[in-house]
C-alpha positions as CSV (number, residue, x, y, z in Angstrom):
1,M,-42.6,-22.9,15.9
2,T,-41.2,-25.8,13.9
3,A,-43.2,-29.0,13.2
4,S,-41.6,-32.4,12.8
5,D,-41.8,-32.1,9.1
6,G,-39.8,-28.9,9.1
7,S,-42.7,-26.6,8.4
8,Y,-43.2,-23.4,10.5
9,S,-46.3,-22.1,12.1
10,F,-47.1,-19.0,14.2
11,T,-49.6,-18.5,17.0
12,G,-50.9,-15.4,18.7
13,L,-50.5,-13.1,15.7
14,A,-53.0,-10.3,15.1
15,A,-55.0,-10.3,11.9
16,G,-53.1,-8.9,9.0
17,T,-50.5,-9.6,6.3
18,Y,-47.0,-10.7,7.3
19,T,-43.8,-11.3,5.4
20,V,-41.8,-14.2,6.8
21,A,-38.2,-15.0,5.7
22,L,-35.4,-17.2,6.9
23,V,-32.2,-15.6,8.0
24,P,-28.8,-17.3,7.8
25,Q,-28.7,-18.2,11.5
26,A,-30.2,-21.6,12.1
27,G,-33.4,-21.5,14.2
28,W,-34.1,-17.8,13.6
29,Q,-37.2,-16.5,11.9
30,Q,-38.1,-13.1,10.5
31,T,-41.5,-11.4,10.4
32,S,-42.5,-7.9,9.3
33,P,-45.4,-6.3,11.1
34,S,-46.8,-3.2,9.4
35,T,-45.9,-0.7,12.1
36,T,-43.2,-0.1,14.6
37,T,-45.7,-0.4,17.5
38,A,-46.8,-3.8,16.2
39,A,-43.1,-4.9,15.9
40,Q,-42.5,-3.8,19.5
41,A,-45.6,-5.6,20.8
42,R,-44.8,-8.8,18.9
43,S,-41.2,-8.8,20.1
44,T,-42.4,-8.5,23.7
45,T,-45.0,-11.3,23.3
46,W,-42.7,-13.7,21.6
47,Y,-39.9,-13.1,24.1
48,S,-42.2,-14.2,26.9
49,A,-42.8,-17.6,25.2
50,P,-40.9,-20.5,26.7
51,T,-39.8,-21.8,23.3
52,V,-38.3,-18.4,22.2
53,A,-34.7,-17.7,23.2
54,A,-34.4,-14.2,21.9
55,T,-36.1,-11.5,19.8
56,D,-34.6,-8.6,18.0
57,P,-36.9,-6.0,16.6
58,A,-35.3,-4.1,13.7
59,Y,-36.9,-0.8,13.0
60,A,-37.2,1.1,9.7
61,P,-35.2,-1.1,7.3
62,V,-32.7,0.9,5.4
63,D,-31.9,0.2,1.8
64,R,-28.2,0.6,1.1
65,Q,-26.3,0.8,-2.1
66,Q,-23.0,-1.0,-1.7
67,Q,-20.1,0.6,-3.5
68,K,-17.8,-1.2,-5.9
69,R,-14.1,-1.2,-5.0
70,F,-11.8,1.0,-7.1
71,V,-10.0,-1.0,-9.8
72,P,-7.7,0.9,-12.1
73,N,-8.2,0.6,-15.9
74,D,-4.4,0.2,-16.6
75,P,-4.1,-2.7,-19.1
76,L,-1.2,-4.4,-17.2
77,F,-2.7,-4.1,-13.7
78,S,-4.0,-7.7,-13.8
79,Q,-0.3,-8.8,-14.0
80,Q,0.7,-6.8,-11.0
81,W,0.4,-9.5,-8.4
82,H,2.3,-7.5,-5.8
83,L,-0.7,-5.1,-5.8
84,Q,-3.5,-7.6,-6.2
85,N,-2.6,-11.3,-6.1
86,T,-5.5,-13.4,-7.5
87,G,-3.3,-16.4,-8.1
88,Q,-2.0,-15.2,-11.4
89,Q,1.4,-16.4,-12.6
90,A,1.0,-19.5,-10.4
91,G,1.0,-17.3,-7.3
92,T,-0.9,-17.6,-4.0
93,A,-4.0,-15.5,-3.9
94,G,-3.9,-12.8,-1.2
95,E,-0.1,-12.7,-1.0
96,D,0.3,-9.1,-2.0
97,A,0.7,-5.6,-0.5
98,R,-2.9,-5.5,0.5
99,L,-3.3,-1.8,-0.3
100,T,-5.8,-1.7,-3.1
101,T,-8.7,-1.3,-0.7
102,A,-7.0,1.9,0.5
103,W,-7.5,3.3,-3.0
104,D,-11.2,3.8,-2.3
105,T,-10.2,6.7,-0.1
106,V,-6.5,7.6,-0.6
107,K,-4.2,7.3,-3.6
108,G,-1.2,9.4,-2.5
109,T,-2.5,12.7,-3.8
110,G,-0.4,15.5,-2.4
111,V,2.5,13.4,-1.4
112,V,5.8,13.8,-3.3
113,I,8.2,10.8,-3.5
114,G,11.8,11.6,-4.3
115,V,13.3,8.7,-6.2
116,V,17.0,8.8,-5.4
117,D,18.6,6.7,-8.1
118,D,20.3,6.8,-11.5
119,G,17.8,9.1,-13.1
120,L,14.1,9.3,-14.0
121,Q,12.6,9.1,-17.5
122,Y,10.0,11.7,-16.8
123,T,8.8,11.6,-20.4
124,H,7.3,8.1,-19.9
125,P,3.5,8.3,-20.3
126,D,2.9,6.6,-17.0
127,L,5.3,9.0,-15.1
128,A,4.9,12.3,-16.9
129,P,1.6,13.2,-15.1
130,A,3.3,12.7,-11.8
131,Y,6.6,14.4,-12.5
132,R,7.7,17.5,-10.5
133,A,10.5,19.3,-12.4
134,D,10.7,22.0,-9.7
135,L,11.7,19.4,-7.1
136,S,14.1,17.4,-9.3
137,Y,17.9,17.6,-9.7
138,D,20.9,15.7,-11.2
139,F,23.7,15.6,-8.6
140,N,25.9,13.7,-11.1
141,G,25.6,16.3,-13.8
142,N,25.0,19.3,-11.5
143,D,21.9,20.4,-13.3
144,A,18.2,20.4,-12.9
145,D,17.5,17.6,-15.4
146,P,17.5,14.1,-13.9
147,L,16.9,12.3,-17.3
148,P,18.9,9.1,-17.2
149,G,21.8,8.3,-19.4
150,T,22.3,5.2,-21.6
151,G,21.8,2.0,-19.5
152,D,20.4,3.9,-16.5
153,D,17.0,2.4,-16.2
154,H,16.8,1.4,-12.5
155,G,15.4,4.7,-11.2
156,T,12.7,4.8,-13.8
157,S,11.6,1.3,-12.8
158,A,11.6,2.1,-9.1
159,A,9.6,5.2,-9.8
160,G,6.9,3.2,-11.7
161,V,6.6,0.8,-8.8
162,A,6.1,3.7,-6.4
163,A,3.8,6.1,-8.3
164,A,3.1,5.2,-11.9
165,R,-0.1,7.1,-12.7
166,G,-3.0,4.8,-12.1
167,N,-6.4,4.6,-13.9
168,N,-5.1,6.4,-17.0
169,G,-5.6,3.5,-19.4
170,A,-1.9,3.0,-20.0
171,G,0.7,0.6,-18.7
172,V,0.7,-0.2,-15.0
173,S,-0.3,1.4,-11.7
174,G,2.0,2.5,-8.9
175,A,1.4,1.7,-5.3
176,A,0.5,5.3,-4.8
177,P,-1.1,6.1,-8.1
178,G,-1.9,9.7,-7.2
179,A,1.4,10.7,-5.8
180,S,3.9,13.0,-7.4
181,L,7.5,12.1,-8.3
182,A,10.8,14.0,-8.0
183,G,13.8,12.6,-9.8
184,I,17.0,12.8,-7.8
185,R,19.8,11.5,-9.9
186,L,22.7,10.5,-7.6
187,I,24.1,7.0,-8.2
188,S,24.8,7.1,-12.0
189,A,28.5,7.9,-11.1
190,V,30.8,7.7,-8.1
191,T,29.6,9.8,-5.3
192,T,31.1,11.7,-2.4
193,D,29.7,11.9,1.1
194,Q,28.7,15.5,0.4
195,Q,26.8,14.6,-2.7
196,E,24.9,11.9,-0.9
197,A,24.1,14.3,1.9
198,N,22.8,16.8,-0.6
199,G,20.8,14.3,-2.6
200,L,19.1,12.7,0.4
201,T,18.0,16.1,1.8
202,Y,17.1,17.9,-1.4
203,K,13.9,20.0,-1.0
204,P,13.1,18.4,2.4
205,Q,10.0,20.5,3.0
206,N,8.5,19.5,-0.3
207,I,9.6,15.9,-0.7
208,S,7.9,13.6,1.9
209,I,9.5,10.3,1.1
210,Y,13.0,9.5,-0.3
211,S,12.9,6.1,-2.0
212,N,16.4,4.4,-2.2
213,S,16.9,1.1,-4.0
214,W,20.7,1.1,-3.8
215,G,23.5,0.6,-1.4
216,P,27.0,-1.1,-0.9
217,N,28.2,-4.1,-2.8
218,D,26.0,-7.1,-2.0
219,D,28.9,-9.6,-2.0
220,G,28.7,-10.7,1.6
221,L,32.0,-9.2,2.4
222,T,31.4,-5.5,2.5
223,L,30.6,-3.4,5.6
224,E,29.7,0.1,4.5
225,G,27.3,2.9,5.4
226,P,26.7,6.6,5.1
227,G,29.5,9.0,5.8
228,P,29.4,11.6,8.7
229,L,28.0,14.4,6.5
230,T,25.2,12.1,5.2
231,R,24.4,10.8,8.7
232,A,24.2,14.4,10.1
233,A,22.0,15.5,7.2
234,M,19.6,12.6,7.6
235,S,19.5,13.1,11.4
236,N,18.4,16.6,10.8
237,A,15.9,15.8,8.1
238,V,14.0,13.2,10.1
239,Q,13.5,15.9,12.7
240,T,12.9,19.0,10.7
241,G,11.8,17.8,7.2
242,R,8.3,17.6,5.9
243,G,7.1,20.6,7.9
244,G,8.5,19.3,11.2
245,L,6.9,15.8,10.7
246,G,10.3,14.4,9.6
247,S,11.5,13.2,6.2
248,I,10.8,9.5,5.5
249,Y,13.7,7.3,4.1
250,V,12.8,4.0,2.6
251,W,15.7,1.7,1.7
252,A,16.1,-1.6,-0.1
253,A,17.4,-4.3,2.3
254,G,19.7,-5.7,-0.4
255,N,19.8,-8.3,-3.1
256,G,22.8,-10.4,-2.0
257,L,21.1,-13.5,-0.5
258,D,22.9,-15.8,-3.0
259,A,26.2,-14.4,-1.6
260,N,25.1,-15.0,2.0
261,D,24.9,-11.2,2.5
262,N,22.9,-9.7,5.3
263,S,21.1,-6.4,5.5
264,N,22.6,-5.8,8.9
265,Y,26.0,-5.2,7.1
266,D,24.5,-2.3,5.1
267,G,24.8,0.9,7.1
268,Y,22.2,2.6,4.9
269,A,19.4,0.0,5.2
270,N,20.4,-0.6,8.8
271,S,20.4,3.1,9.8
272,R,18.1,4.3,12.5
273,Y,16.8,6.8,10.1
274,T,15.6,4.4,7.4
275,I,12.8,1.9,6.8
276,A,14.3,-1.3,5.3
277,V,12.2,-3.1,2.7
278,A,12.8,-6.7,1.7
279,A,11.1,-8.8,-1.0
280,V,8.9,-11.8,-1.3
281,D,7.7,-13.7,-4.3
282,N,4.1,-14.2,-5.5
283,R,3.7,-17.1,-3.1
284,G,4.6,-15.0,0.0
285,K,8.0,-16.6,0.3
286,Q,11.4,-14.8,0.6
287,S,12.7,-13.9,-2.8
288,W,15.8,-15.8,-3.9
289,Y,17.8,-12.6,-3.8
290,S,16.4,-10.7,-0.8
291,E,18.7,-10.4,2.2
292,P,17.6,-11.1,5.8
293,G,18.4,-8.8,8.6
294,A,17.2,-7.7,12.1
295,N,16.4,-4.3,10.5
296,I,13.6,-5.7,8.5
297,L,10.1,-5.6,10.0
């Protein structure tokens, strides 16, 4: 019971030693009888009192050790606002991919991401541990080495965003820091419909996700999409790839906003077989270059 001066008093308690503590909810009080039987009896007695609204006996208090969230030791992780936005670089805290809590249980281990691009610098210390040479191929040079040529740095960058090895004390962390990477070199030169079909369905039972950050000209004037061979290949892959679960195609929505381009005009990003991905800045606003489109979730 509460007196006018704010002090508390208790009546009807059996002789003994009690521990009393305040809990966050206003008006609630906590007492700790020495036995479960005493707790049950006291709860029943108090509940019958006209001044008591409710009682809640809590038996056998359990001590719990709360676990710290996984935070990679990569030196540049603190700058990766897209993974964990704390307001750095004048950003808005919380405007990020919201995936770091998933790292406590899953980091992409066992998943192979095929980076379909202009090559993959698999010797990079943040990429080498993830590289799968047996699942990589150069469709421009027709060989098994997807190492990029001079000026071909786009695919390596895309690979790092996806699966740079995390918690290795070097560089950055990828979104899936435990995943593996396959380099599929395709867009370093002019391609044919057949080459695109082959590249986008290379090793479909081993590669789970095909990451594509490329497409037609973002000039706001171009309507273009995959040819008939590529469409047929992708249609088959989304049904039979990945052990029957279906291959996953992720595609950049396009970077032509300043030219009033729209992702709907891009037949690759707007395909029924792909997941279109746009971009926001560190304040959660549409990036200055990222195209809109009905195909973007």
